[in-house]
VEXDREN-2710 file (C-alpha; in Angstrom, 1 decimal):
% VEXDREN-2710
k/r/px/py/pz
1/MET/-19.7/84.9/-156.5
2/LYS/-16.0/85.1/-156.9
3/ASN/-14.2/88.3/-158.1
4/GLU/-13.0/88.2/-161.7
5/ARG/-9.6/89.4/-160.7
6/LYS/-7.5/88.6/-157.7
7/VAL/-4.1/89.9/-156.8
8/LYS/-1.3/87.4/-157.4
9/VAL/0.7/86.8/-154.3
10/ALA/4.1/85.2/-153.8
11/VAL/5.1/84.0/-150.4
12/LEU/8.8/83.8/-149.7
13/VAL/9.8/81.2/-147.1
14/SER/12.9/79.5/-145.6
15/GLY/11.6/77.0/-143.1
16/GLY/8.6/75.3/-141.7
17/GLY/6.0/77.7/-143.2
18/THR/3.6/78.2/-140.3
19/ASN/2.8/81.7/-141.4
20/LEU/2.4/80.4/-144.9
21/GLN/-0.1/77.9/-143.6
22/ALA/-2.0/80.7/-141.8
23/ILE/-2.3/82.5/-145.2
24/LEU/-3.4/79.3/-147.0
25/ASP/-6.0/78.6/-144.4
26/ALA/-7.2/82.2/-144.6
27/THR/-7.8/81.9/-148.4
28/LYS/-10.0/78.8/-147.7
29/SER/-11.9/80.4/-144.8
30/GLY/-12.6/83.6/-146.8
31/VAL/-10.5/86.0/-144.7
32/ILE/-8.5/86.5/-147.9
33/ARG/-10.9/87.1/-150.8
34/ASN/-9.1/89.5/-153.1
35/ALA/-5.8/87.6/-153.4
36/GLU/-4.7/84.2/-154.6
37/ILE/-1.5/82.6/-153.4
38/ALA/0.0/82.0/-156.8
39/LEU/3.6/81.0/-155.9
40/VAL/5.7/80.0/-152.9
41/ILE/9.5/80.6/-153.3
42/SER/12.1/79.3/-150.9
43/ASN/15.9/79.9/-150.7
44/ASN/16.0/76.5/-148.9
45/PRO/15.2/73.4/-151.1
46/ASN/14.5/71.4/-148.0
47/ALA/12.0/73.8/-146.4
48/TYR/8.8/72.1/-145.2
49/ALA/7.0/75.2/-146.4
50/LEU/7.4/73.9/-149.9
51/THR/5.5/70.7/-148.9
52/ARG/2.7/72.8/-147.4
53/ALA/2.4/74.7/-150.7
54/GLU/2.4/71.5/-152.8
55/ASN/-0.3/70.0/-150.5
56/ALA/-2.4/73.1/-151.1
57/GLY/-1.9/72.9/-154.9
58/VAL/0.3/76.1/-155.0
59/SER/3.2/76.3/-157.4
60/THR/6.6/76.4/-155.9
61/ALA/10.1/77.5/-156.9
62/VAL/13.6/77.3/-155.3
63/VAL/16.1/80.2/-155.6
64/SER/19.0/78.8/-153.7
65/GLY/21.7/80.9/-152.1
66/LYS/24.2/78.0/-152.9
67/GLU/23.3/78.2/-156.6
68/TYR/23.3/82.0/-156.6
69/PRO/25.8/83.0/-153.9
70/GLU/26.1/86.6/-155.1
71/GLN/23.3/88.9/-153.9
72/ALA/22.9/90.5/-157.3
73/THR/22.5/87.2/-159.1
74/PHE/20.3/85.8/-156.4
75/GLU/17.9/88.8/-156.6
76/ALA/18.0/88.8/-160.4
77/LYS/16.7/85.2/-160.4
78/LEU/14.2/86.1/-157.7
79/VAL/12.9/89.0/-159.9
80/GLU/12.8/86.8/-163.0
81/THR/10.7/84.2/-161.1
82/LEU/8.3/86.8/-159.8
83/GLU/7.9/88.4/-163.2
84/GLU/7.3/85.0/-165.0
85/ASN/4.4/84.4/-162.6
86/GLY/2.9/87.8/-162.8
87/ILE/3.3/88.5/-159.1
88/GLU/1.9/91.7/-157.7
89/LEU/2.4/91.3/-154.0
90/ILE/5.2/89.7/-152.1
91/VAL/4.9/88.3/-148.5
92/LEU/8.0/87.5/-146.5
93/ALA/6.9/84.7/-144.1
94/GLY/10.0/83.5/-142.3
95/PHE/12.3/84.4/-145.2
96/MET/15.8/84.3/-143.7
97/ARG/17.6/86.4/-146.2
98/ILE/18.0/90.2/-146.3
99/LEU/16.9/91.8/-149.5
100/SER/18.9/94.8/-150.9
101/GLU/17.6/98.3/-151.3
102/ARG/17.7/97.8/-155.1
103/PHE/15.3/94.9/-154.7
104/THR/12.9/96.6/-152.2
105/ALA/12.8/99.8/-154.3
106/ARG/11.6/97.8/-157.2
107/TYR/8.4/96.9/-155.3
108/PRO/7.3/99.9/-153.3
109/ARG/4.4/99.1/-151.0
110/ARG/4.3/95.6/-152.5
111/ILE/6.4/93.7/-150.0
112/LEU/4.9/92.7/-146.6
113/ASN/6.7/91.3/-143.6
114/VAL/5.5/90.1/-140.2
115/HIS/7.8/90.8/-137.2
116/PRO/7.2/89.2/-133.8
117/SER/7.2/92.4/-131.7
118/LEU/5.3/95.7/-131.5
119/ILE/7.6/97.8/-133.7
120/PRO/9.5/100.0/-132.9
121/SER/10.3/97.7/-129.9
122/PHE/12.8/94.8/-130.4
123/CYS/13.3/95.2/-134.1
124/GLY/15.9/96.0/-136.7
125/LYS/19.2/94.4/-137.4
126/GLY/19.9/91.3/-135.3
127/PHE/16.3/90.9/-134.0
128/TYR/14.8/87.8/-135.5
129/GLY/13.2/84.6/-134.4
130/LEU/13.6/83.6/-130.8
131/LYS/16.0/86.6/-130.2
132/VAL/13.1/89.0/-130.3
133/HIS/11.2/87.2/-127.5
134/GLU/14.4/86.7/-125.4
135/ALA/14.9/90.5/-125.6
136/ALA/11.3/91.2/-124.7
137/LEU/11.5/88.9/-121.6
138/SER/14.9/90.3/-120.6
139/TYR/13.6/93.9/-120.8
140/GLY/10.6/92.8/-118.7
141/VAL/7.8/94.1/-120.9
142/LYS/4.3/93.2/-119.9
143/VAL/2.9/93.4/-123.4
144/THR/4.4/92.3/-126.7
145/GLY/2.9/91.2/-130.0
146/ALA/3.4/91.3/-133.7
147/THR/3.5/93.8/-136.5
148/VAL/2.9/93.5/-140.3
149/HIS/4.7/96.3/-142.2
150/PHE/5.8/97.2/-145.7
151/VAL/9.4/96.4/-146.5
152/ASN/11.9/99.0/-147.4
153/GLU/15.7/99.3/-147.3
154/ILE/15.7/99.6/-143.5
155/PRO/15.2/96.3/-141.6
156/ASP/11.8/96.4/-140.0
157/GLY/11.7/100.1/-141.0
158/GLY/8.7/100.3/-143.4
159/GLU/5.3/101.7/-142.8
160/ILE/3.2/99.7/-140.3
161/ILE/0.0/98.1/-141.6
162/LEU/-1.3/96.2/-138.7
163/GLN/-0.3/95.4/-135.1
164/LYS/-1.8/93.0/-132.4
165/SER/-0.7/92.9/-128.8
166/VAL/-0.1/89.8/-126.6
167/CYS/0.2/89.9/-122.8
168/VAL/3.4/88.4/-121.4
169/LYS/2.7/85.7/-118.8
170/LYS/4.7/85.6/-115.6
171/GLY/7.6/83.2/-115.7
172/GLU/7.1/82.1/-119.3
173/SER/9.9/81.1/-121.6
174/ALA/11.0/82.7/-124.9
175/GLU/9.7/79.5/-126.6
176/SER/6.3/79.6/-125.1
177/LEU/6.0/83.4/-125.8
178/GLN/7.1/82.8/-129.4
179/GLN/4.3/80.2/-129.8
180/ARG/1.6/82.5/-128.3
181/VAL/2.7/85.5/-130.4
182/MET/2.4/83.4/-133.5
183/ARG/-1.0/81.9/-132.6
184/GLN/-2.6/85.1/-131.1
185/ALA/-1.1/87.7/-133.3
186/GLU/1.0/86.7/-136.4
187/TRP/-1.4/84.2/-137.8
188/ILE/-4.3/86.6/-137.4
189/ILE/-2.9/89.9/-138.7
190/LEU/-0.7/88.6/-141.6
191/PRO/-3.7/87.2/-143.6
192/LYS/-5.7/90.4/-142.7
193/ALA/-2.9/92.5/-144.1
194/VAL/-2.6/90.5/-147.3
195/GLU/-6.4/91.1/-147.8
196/LEU/-6.1/94.8/-146.9
197/VAL/-3.2/95.5/-149.3
198/SER/-4.7/93.4/-152.1
199/ARG/-8.0/95.3/-151.9
200/GLU/-5.9/98.5/-152.1
201/ILE/-4.1/97.3/-155.2
202/LEU/-7.4/96.4/-156.9
203/THR/-8.9/99.7/-156.0
204/ASN/-6.0/101.9/-157.0
205/GLY/-4.9/100.1/-160.1
206/LYS/-3.0/97.1/-161.3
207/GLY/-0.2/97.5/-158.8
208/ARG/2.5/97.5/-161.5
209/LYS/6.0/97.2/-160.3
210/GLN/8.6/99.9/-161.0
211/LYS/11.2/99.0/-163.5
END
């Protein structure tokens, strides 16, 4: 029997949307039971993630940096779109745009991000995408992984929700490590975190956003 109420989630994307796909798959498989993916927003109108969302029957919206070049107007449009759709939880899934302190403060403990390392290693300003894995290999770590955390005004600085480790194979490339971290960590813990936080929102109230 389905719950009467589910937390409305928006996933913010910029590219292919593999993490989005992991979340969509998790809603089908039952890993995510207390949330519905109500909206996918991209700052890139050509992002394949939008196609993934449409294929899954999820509403989409584009808030383009070209149309809204100023940070304040971009974020104002983002907030307007989220409010119009009654969004309670925001998931950054490969969203290649930094959000201001003003924006993140509006949604305390309501924005999740997945980062491809075990924070506090290889994180913060300048660490994104393949650069994270290149740094891990350069440093010579034997174990890396992924972290899901709440988003605040500090890049990768919010409270950690879940982490999963991945062993580094001898002689592997940054590209192969990136793929394994996605498959063995990111795609597993991101849906789990969405479910975990959604349950918390339902338990502790309506998760209303600060004005």
